[in-house]
BATIDO-700605 format. One record per residue (C-alpha): residue number from 1; residue in one letter; y, x, z. Coordinates in nm, 2 decimals. Layout:
N
- NUM,A,Y,X,Z
...
% end
This chain:
365
- 1,M,-1.49,2.95,-0.42
- 2,T,-1.26,2.71,-0.59
- 3,E,-1.36,2.35,-0.58
- 4,T,-1.31,2.16,-0.87
- 5,L,-1.29,1.81,-1.01
- 6,T,-1.34,1.61,-1.31
- 7,L,-1.12,1.32,-1.39
- 8,P,-1.28,1.01,-1.45
- 9,S,-1.02,0.85,-1.68
- 10,Q,-1.04,1.21,-1.88
- 11,T,-1.34,1.22,-2.14
- 12,D,-1.29,1.59,-2.24
- 13,A,-1.43,1.66,-1.85
- 14,R,-1.11,1.87,-1.81
- 15,R,-1.18,2.05,-1.52
- 16,T,-0.88,2.12,-1.22
- 17,P,-0.84,2.23,-0.85
- 18,R,-0.86,1.98,-0.61
- 19,I,-0.49,1.96,-0.55
- 20,P,-0.38,2.02,-0.18
- 21,V,-0.15,1.75,-0.02
- 22,A,0.11,1.73,0.30
- 23,V,0.09,1.44,0.56
- 24,L,0.40,1.39,0.76
- 25,G,0.37,1.17,1.06
- 26,A,0.00,1.30,1.07
- 27,T,-0.06,1.19,1.45
- 28,G,0.05,0.80,1.39
- 29,S,-0.16,0.51,1.27
- 30,V,-0.09,0.55,0.89
- 31,G,-0.15,0.93,0.92
- 32,Q,-0.46,0.93,1.08
- 33,R,-0.57,0.68,0.80
- 34,F,-0.42,0.94,0.58
- 35,V,-0.66,1.21,0.73
- 36,Q,-0.95,1.01,0.71
- 37,L,-0.95,0.92,0.34
- 38,L,-0.84,1.24,0.23
- 39,A,-1.12,1.38,0.38
- 40,A,-1.35,1.35,0.08
- 41,H,-1.14,1.29,-0.16
- 42,P,-1.24,1.42,-0.51
- 43,W,-0.88,1.51,-0.64
- 44,F,-0.67,1.55,-0.31
- 45,R,-0.72,1.86,-0.04
- 46,L,-0.54,1.77,0.30
- 47,H,-0.37,2.13,0.30
- 48,E,-0.07,2.06,0.56
- 49,V,0.00,1.82,0.86
- 50,V,0.35,1.72,0.99
- 51,A,0.47,1.56,1.32
- 52,S,0.72,1.59,1.56
- 53,Q,0.82,1.84,1.76
- 54,R,0.64,1.76,2.07
- 55,S,0.34,1.82,1.85
- 56,S,0.42,2.13,1.62
- 57,G,0.26,2.41,1.73
- 58,K,-0.03,2.23,1.83
- 59,S,-0.41,2.17,1.65
- 60,Y,-0.41,1.85,1.49
- 61,G,-0.71,1.81,1.68
- 62,E,-0.51,1.89,1.99
- 63,A,-0.19,1.67,1.88
- 64,A,-0.36,1.35,1.75
- 65,D,-0.50,1.08,1.97
- 66,W,-0.76,0.96,1.74
- 67,R,-0.83,0.61,1.71
- 68,L,-1.05,0.53,1.37
- 69,D,-1.39,0.47,1.33
- 70,T,-1.46,0.79,1.21
- 71,L,-1.50,1.09,1.34
- 72,L,-1.21,1.33,1.31
- 73,P,-1.28,1.61,1.03
- 74,A,-1.32,1.93,1.18
- 75,D,-1.13,2.09,0.87
- 76,A,-0.83,1.85,0.98
- 77,A,-0.86,1.89,1.35
- 78,A,-0.81,2.28,1.29
- 79,L,-0.50,2.24,1.10
- 80,E,-0.20,2.34,1.28
- 81,V,0.08,2.12,1.32
- 82,K,0.41,2.17,1.16
- 83,P,0.75,2.00,1.22
- 84,L,0.95,1.78,1.05
- 85,G,1.18,1.95,0.82
- 86,S,0.97,2.24,0.74
- 87,D,0.89,2.42,0.43
- 88,L,0.57,2.30,0.26
- 89,E,0.32,2.49,0.04
- 90,S,0.23,2.13,-0.11
- 91,R,0.44,1.99,-0.37
- 92,L,0.28,1.63,-0.28
- 93,V,0.36,1.49,0.02
- 94,F,0.21,1.15,0.18
- 95,S,0.41,1.03,0.44
- 96,G,0.35,0.75,0.69
- 97,L,0.67,0.83,0.91
- 98,D,0.79,0.57,1.14
- 99,S,1.12,0.45,0.99
- 100,S,1.35,0.59,1.23
- 101,V,1.30,0.91,1.04
- 102,A,1.18,0.87,0.71
- 103,G,1.44,0.77,0.55
- 104,E,1.63,1.13,0.55
- 105,A,1.32,1.34,0.59
- 106,E,1.23,1.16,0.24
- 107,D,1.51,1.22,0.05
- 108,D,1.50,1.58,0.21
- 109,Y,1.14,1.68,0.07
- 110,A,1.26,1.49,-0.28
- 111,N,1.53,1.71,-0.36
- 112,R,1.36,2.02,-0.27
- 113,G,1.14,1.94,-0.54
- 114,C,0.85,1.78,-0.36
- 115,V,0.65,1.44,-0.49
- 116,V,0.69,1.20,-0.18
- 117,V,0.45,0.89,-0.20
- 118,S,0.56,0.68,0.10
- 119,N,0.43,0.40,0.32
- 120,S,0.77,0.36,0.49
- 121,R,1.02,0.08,0.40
- 122,N,1.32,0.35,0.36
- 123,H,1.38,0.36,-0.02
- 124,R,1.14,0.07,-0.11
- 125,M,1.42,-0.16,-0.26
- 126,D,1.63,0.17,-0.38
- 127,P,1.75,0.09,-0.72
- 128,D,1.55,0.36,-0.91
- 129,V,1.26,0.42,-0.69
- 130,P,0.97,0.23,-0.79
- 131,L,0.74,-0.02,-0.51
- 132,L,0.39,0.02,-0.65
- 133,I,0.11,-0.16,-0.72
- 134,P,-0.10,0.01,-0.94
- 135,E,-0.26,-0.26,-1.09
- 136,V,0.05,-0.47,-1.13
- 137,N,0.34,-0.28,-1.24
- 138,A,0.23,0.11,-1.32
- 139,E,0.53,0.08,-1.60
- 140,H,0.77,0.09,-1.28
- 141,L,0.66,0.45,-1.35
- 142,E,0.92,0.50,-1.61
- 143,A,1.25,0.52,-1.30
- 144,I,1.11,0.83,-1.19
- 145,E,1.30,0.98,-1.45
- 146,R,1.63,0.80,-1.33
- 147,Q,1.59,0.92,-1.00
- 148,R,1.49,1.29,-1.09
- 149,K,1.87,1.27,-1.28
- 150,R,2.00,1.16,-0.98
- 151,R,1.87,1.41,-0.75
- 152,G,1.88,1.69,-0.94
- 153,S,1.58,1.79,-0.93
- 154,S,1.20,1.76,-1.05
- 155,G,1.11,1.59,-0.71
- 156,Y,1.07,1.20,-0.61
- 157,I,0.94,0.92,-0.41
- 158,V,0.74,0.65,-0.49
- 159,T,0.69,0.36,-0.25
- 160,N,0.41,0.16,-0.17
- 161,P,0.52,-0.21,-0.04
- 162,N,0.47,-0.35,0.32
- 163,C,0.12,-0.44,0.43
- 164,S,0.18,-0.80,0.37
- 165,T,0.33,-0.77,0.09
- 166,I,0.02,-0.59,-0.13
- 167,G,-0.22,-0.85,-0.03
- 168,L,0.06,-1.15,-0.15
- 169,T,0.13,-0.96,-0.47
- 170,L,-0.20,-0.88,-0.56
- 171,A,-0.33,-1.23,-0.49
- 172,I,-0.03,-1.42,-0.66
- 173,A,0.00,-1.13,-0.98
- 174,P,-0.26,-1.31,-1.21
- 175,I,-0.09,-1.65,-1.16
- 176,E,0.28,-1.56,-1.20
- 177,R,0.16,-1.39,-1.52
- 178,R,0.00,-1.64,-1.66
- 179,F,0.13,-2.00,-1.54
- 180,G,0.45,-1.85,-1.40
- 181,I,0.56,-1.93,-1.05
- 182,D,0.91,-2.12,-0.90
- 183,Q,0.88,-2.12,-0.56
- 184,M,0.63,-2.04,-0.31
- 185,H,0.60,-2.07,0.10
- 186,V,0.34,-1.80,0.26
- 187,T,0.22,-1.80,0.63
- 188,T,0.11,-1.47,0.80
- 189,M,-0.19,-1.44,1.05
- 190,Q,-0.07,-1.02,1.10
- 191,A,-0.36,-0.83,1.23
- 192,I,-0.24,-0.54,1.57
- 193,S,-0.32,-0.26,1.37
- 194,G,-0.02,-0.35,1.18
- 195,A,0.19,-0.28,1.47
- 196,G,0.01,0.13,1.57
- 197,Y,-0.20,0.14,1.90
- 198,A,0.08,0.08,2.10
- 199,G,0.23,-0.16,1.96
- 200,V,0.16,-0.50,2.15
- 201,S,0.02,-0.48,2.49
- 202,S,-0.31,-0.65,2.55
- 203,Y,-0.18,-0.90,2.75
- 204,A,0.05,-1.03,2.54
- 205,I,-0.17,-1.09,2.26
- 206,L,-0.50,-1.20,2.42
- 207,D,-0.52,-1.57,2.42
- 208,N,-0.23,-1.59,2.19
- 209,V,-0.01,-1.60,1.88
- 210,I,0.33,-1.42,1.87
- 211,P,0.54,-1.60,1.61
- 212,F,0.79,-1.29,1.55
- 213,I,0.74,-0.95,1.41
- 214,G,1.04,-0.74,1.39
- 215,G,1.18,-0.51,1.18
- 216,G,1.30,-0.77,0.89
- 217,E,0.93,-0.85,0.83
- 218,E,1.00,-1.19,0.68
- 219,E,1.25,-1.07,0.46
- 220,K,1.05,-0.80,0.31
- 221,I,0.78,-1.08,0.21
- 222,E,1.04,-1.25,0.06
- 223,T,1.20,-0.98,-0.13
- 224,E,0.96,-0.72,-0.20
- 225,P,0.76,-0.90,-0.42
- 226,R,0.98,-1.00,-0.68
- 227,K,1.09,-0.66,-0.76
- 228,I,0.68,-0.58,-0.76
- 229,L,0.65,-0.87,-1.05
- 230,G,0.99,-0.79,-1.19
- 231,R,1.08,-0.56,-1.49
- 232,W,1.25,-0.21,-1.53
- 233,E,1.47,-0.29,-1.81
- 234,N,1.75,-0.05,-1.95
- 235,G,1.76,0.13,-1.67
- 236,R,1.74,-0.10,-1.41
- 237,F,1.54,-0.33,-1.19
- 238,V,1.55,-0.72,-1.28
- 239,D,1.37,-0.95,-1.01
- 240,A,1.15,-1.20,-1.08
- 241,P,1.31,-1.51,-1.10
- 242,F,1.10,-1.71,-0.79
- 243,R,1.19,-1.80,-0.46
- 244,I,0.95,-1.68,-0.13
- 245,S,1.02,-1.87,0.22
- 246,A,0.77,-1.67,0.44
- 247,Q,0.68,-1.71,0.81
- 248,V,0.51,-1.41,1.03
- 249,N,0.29,-1.43,1.32
- 250,R,0.09,-1.13,1.50
- 251,V,-0.27,-1.26,1.64
- 252,P,-0.57,-1.10,1.81
- 253,T,-0.73,-0.98,1.54
- 254,I,-0.75,-0.55,1.47
- 255,D,-0.73,-0.52,1.10
- 256,G,-0.65,-0.78,0.85
- 257,H,-0.42,-0.96,0.79
- 258,L,-0.47,-1.31,0.64
- 259,M,-0.22,-1.57,0.47
- 260,T,-0.19,-1.91,0.37
- 261,I,-0.03,-1.96,0.06
- 262,S,0.15,-2.27,-0.13
- 263,M,0.32,-2.26,-0.48
- 264,K,0.49,-2.47,-0.73
- 265,L,0.45,-2.33,-1.04
- 266,R,0.69,-2.30,-1.38
- 267,E,0.55,-2.49,-1.61
- 268,G,0.42,-2.77,-1.35
- 269,S,0.06,-2.81,-1.21
- 270,A,-0.25,-2.64,-1.42
- 271,D,-0.60,-2.68,-1.45
- 272,L,-0.75,-2.51,-1.14
- 273,S,-1.06,-2.39,-1.30
- 274,K,-0.83,-2.16,-1.52
- 275,I,-0.64,-2.04,-1.24
- 276,C,-0.95,-1.92,-1.06
- 277,D,-1.04,-1.78,-1.39
- 278,A,-0.74,-1.60,-1.38
- 279,I,-0.81,-1.40,-1.05
- 280,R,-1.13,-1.34,-1.12
- 281,S,-1.08,-1.14,-1.43
- 282,F,-0.76,-0.97,-1.33
- 283,T,-0.78,-0.58,-1.34
- 284,G,-0.51,-0.34,-1.38
- 285,E,-0.47,0.08,-1.51
- 286,P,-0.63,0.20,-1.20
- 287,Q,-0.94,0.06,-1.32
- 288,R,-0.87,0.12,-1.66
- 289,L,-0.87,0.50,-1.56
- 290,A,-1.12,0.46,-1.30
- 291,L,-0.94,0.62,-1.04
- 292,P,-1.14,0.70,-0.75
- 293,S,-0.98,0.52,-0.51
- 294,A,-0.96,0.19,-0.70
- 295,P,-1.15,-0.12,-0.62
- 296,K,-1.35,-0.24,-0.96
- 297,Q,-1.27,-0.55,-0.88
- 298,P,-0.89,-0.57,-0.70
- 299,I,-0.92,-0.93,-0.65
- 300,H,-1.25,-1.10,-0.50
- 301,Y,-1.30,-1.49,-0.50
- 302,A,-1.45,-1.62,-0.22
- 303,N,-1.62,-1.98,-0.33
- 304,E,-1.70,-2.06,0.05
- 305,P,-1.52,-2.32,0.21
- 306,D,-1.42,-2.09,0.52
- 307,R,-1.39,-1.78,0.37
- 308,P,-1.17,-1.55,0.34
- 309,Q,-1.23,-1.40,0.72
- 310,P,-1.08,-1.09,0.83
- 311,R,-1.41,-1.00,0.98
- 312,L,-1.65,-1.03,0.72
- 313,D,-1.40,-1.01,0.39
- 314,R,-1.14,-0.72,0.51
- 315,D,-1.38,-0.45,0.41
- 316,R,-1.43,-0.57,0.02
- 317,E,-1.48,-0.24,-0.16
- 318,H,-1.39,0.00,0.12
- 319,G,-1.07,-0.19,0.20
- 320,M,-0.95,-0.20,-0.12
- 321,A,-0.97,-0.51,-0.26
- 322,V,-0.81,-0.84,-0.18
- 323,T,-1.02,-1.17,-0.12
- 324,V,-0.89,-1.52,-0.21
- 325,G,-1.02,-1.83,-0.16
- 326,R,-0.97,-2.24,-0.07
- 327,L,-0.79,-2.25,-0.41
- 328,R,-0.71,-2.62,-0.39
- 329,P,-0.43,-2.87,-0.49
- 330,C,-0.13,-2.86,-0.25
- 331,P,0.05,-3.25,-0.22
- 332,L,0.43,-3.10,-0.18
- 333,L,0.39,-2.81,-0.44
- 334,D,0.13,-2.75,-0.69
- 335,I,-0.16,-2.50,-0.54
- 336,R,-0.20,-2.35,-0.25
- 337,M,-0.50,-2.12,-0.12
- 338,V,-0.54,-1.84,0.11
- 339,A,-0.54,-1.42,0.07
- 340,L,-0.68,-1.17,0.32
- 341,V,-0.54,-0.79,0.28
- 342,H,-0.68,-0.49,0.52
- 343,N,-0.40,-0.41,0.65
- 344,T,-0.41,-0.06,0.72
- 345,I,-0.62,0.06,0.37
- 346,R,-0.51,-0.14,0.08
- 347,G,-0.22,-0.25,0.28
- 348,A,-0.11,0.12,0.39
- 349,A,-0.26,0.46,0.37
- 350,G,-0.51,0.32,0.09
- 351,A,-0.25,0.21,-0.15
- 352,A,-0.05,0.51,-0.10
- 353,L,-0.37,0.71,-0.20
- 354,L,-0.37,0.55,-0.54
- 355,N,-0.01,0.55,-0.62
- 356,A,-0.07,0.94,-0.60
- 357,E,-0.36,0.92,-0.81
- 358,L,-0.22,0.69,-1.07
- 359,L,0.08,1.01,-1.07
- 360,E,-0.17,1.21,-1.09
- 361,A,-0.39,1.06,-1.41
- 362,K,-0.03,1.00,-1.56
- 363,G,0.06,1.37,-1.56
- 364,M,0.35,1.32,-1.33
- 365,L,0.25,1.57,-1.08
% end
């Protein structure tokens, strides 16, 4: 029997089959989150799982060292793992690949005609690849036409940002849009899940804070928000003009990246109640289109003086909302606040899933 769905963004109740999808890097931490989130997705159906050569030929249940807090879906467990580079039946491909292999592999699949929705960093700053947060810069999808021409293919790549960048950019977007930001300093306290299951040893992180994260983490936070909050104009991306200074730390929480942010506004200080109203009222294309993974309210404001906190606030709206709190004057700049994002859901697999839903809603798959 063919499974069907109704796109909530369409009033004519057009019904279509669930779209078969593949996950690259399916046995890794981000890949496992993709598998979990796809299990009951109304638009997409997990059809293929791809991993390294050492996992290929095994069932996904055998290959994946499942570490999430829900049971491995039986349908996913039965799938045979394909090696990276295999021909795929799915046109829509989610990539949770490590950056050491993602760049070439994602290009290869896009050149073959696949739509690659990537969580990896390799193509984020490419001059014709959208670095997408659908609530913020859906118009950047216009770059896809240029990318297709360059590839000579119907395939293309869309990326989601770094896990901290997503939380930071969503938190500041309503402020940048309404008041303008001139400069900003952000300090992150990032959960250990951001490093993958074996990324930080328990002996290193327990009773400790590590004031360094490799892979150009600070540089990503300093550059990616400027592309996202910038414009696609005359066939190129134009960065937003503000400056960012970032410092990053690994802390002993499991999930949830917490950030302290100070900003100098372009037009000087602004009324805090107006800034708070801009944060609370912020919505975008996912909410207008009622996309399945979209939070009803993408940014929540917490009034309590000691919030947000990872354990208490990371799961708001199934982990897809950012929580902001402690908005107050800054004695050095203009304003300061705290923001929190669930790094493996809104900051990784959930972000890519929402990007794919936007592509489908706009008829781009």
